KEKE-3310 file (N, C-alpha, C; in steps of 0.2 Angstrom, whole numbers, plus 5000, padded with zeros to 4 digits):
npx = (5388:5382:5389:5401:5396:5392:5405:5410:5418:5409:5404:5394:5379:5379:5378:5390:5399:5397:5403:5416:5419:5418:5429:5440:5440:5442:5455:5462:5459:5466:5479:5481:5481:5492:5502:5501:5505:5518:5525:5522:5515:5500:5491:5489:5499:5510:5511:5514:5504:5498)
npy = (3980:3992:4000:4003:4011:4022:4027:4031:4043:4057:4072:4085:4087:4074:4058:4052:4062:4070:4062:4062:4075:4077:4068:4074:4086:4082:4078:4090:4097:4090:4091:4105:4106:4098:4105:4117:4111:4106:4118:4128:4139:4147:4143:4153:4162:4154:4153:4166:4176:4183)
npz = (4325:4326:4335:4328:4318:4325:4329:4318:4307:4303:4295:4301:4312:4320:4329:4330:4327:4338:4348:4343:4345:4359:4363:4357:4364:4377:4376:4373:4384:4394:4389:4390:4404:4408:4402:4410:4423:4421:4417:4426:4423:4417:4402:4392:4397:4395:4381:4379:4377:4387)
capx = (5388:5379:5395:5405:5392:5392:5411:5413:5419:5405:5403:5387:5377:5378:5380:5397:5403:5397:5408:5423:5420:5420:5435:5445:5439:5445:5463:5464:5459:5472:5485:5482:5482:5499:5507:5501:5508:5525:5528:5520:5512:5494:5492:5490:5506:5515:5511:5516:5498:5497)
capy = (3985:3999:4003:4005:4016:4028:4029:4033:4050:4060:4079:4087:4085:4067:4056:4051:4069:4073:4058:4064:4082:4076:4065:4079:4091:4079:4078:4097:4099:4086:4094:4111:4104:4095:4111:4121:4108:4106:4124:4132:4145:4146:4141:4159:4164:4149:4155:4173:4180:4188)
capz = (4320:4329:4338:4323:4315:4330:4330:4311:4307:4298:4296:4303:4318:4320:4335:4329:4327:4345:4351:4342:4348:4366:4364:4356:4370:4383:4374:4373:4391:4397:4386:4394:4411:4408:4401:4416:4428:4419:4416:4431:4420:4413:4395:4389:4399:4392:4374:4378:4375:4392)
cpx = (5386:5385:5400:5402:5393:5399:5414:5413:5414:5404:5395:5385:5375:5380:5388:5402:5403:5402:5415:5424:5422:5427:5441:5446:5443:5453:5465:5464:5465:5478:5487:5484:5490:5504:5507:5505:5516:5528:5527:5517:5505:5495:5493:5497:5511:5516:5513:5510:5496:5503)
cpy = (3992:4003:4006:4011:4022:4031:4031:4040:4053:4067:4080:4086:4078:4064:4054:4057:4071:4068:4060:4071:4081:4073:4070:4085:4089:4079:4085:4099:4096:4089:4101:4111:4102:4101:4116:4118:4107:4113:4129:4138:4142:4145:4148:4162:4160:4151:4162:4178:4184:4190)
cpz = (4322:4332:4333:4319:4319:4330:4323:4311:4301:4300:4297:4310:4319:4327:4335:4330:4334:4349:4350:4345:4355:4367:4363:4361:4376:4382:4375:4380:4395:4395:4390:4401:4412:4407:4407:4422:4427:4419:4422:4429:4417:4406:4391:4391:4395:4384:4373:4376:4381:4396)
residu = (MET:GLU:ASN:GLN:GLU:ARG:ASN:SER:PHE:LYS:PHE:GLY:PHE:THR:GLU:GLY:ALA:GLU:ASN:TRP:ASN:GLY:ARG:LEU:ALA:MET:ILE:GLY:PHE:ALA:ALA:ALA:LEU:ILE:ILE:GLU:LEU:VAL:SER:GLY:LYS:GLY:LEU:LEU:HIS:PHE:TRP:GLY:LEU:MET)
# end
């Protein structure tokens, strides 16, 4: 039961929110890395911001 409580989505500074923040950050980092590897450009260059 404790594991399900920790993985539940709640707003605020809770342990579950920190877990979700870390998971989404890892997905974003992996997506940026994949874009750079596939396109040969950095993320900002890929979007035309630099």
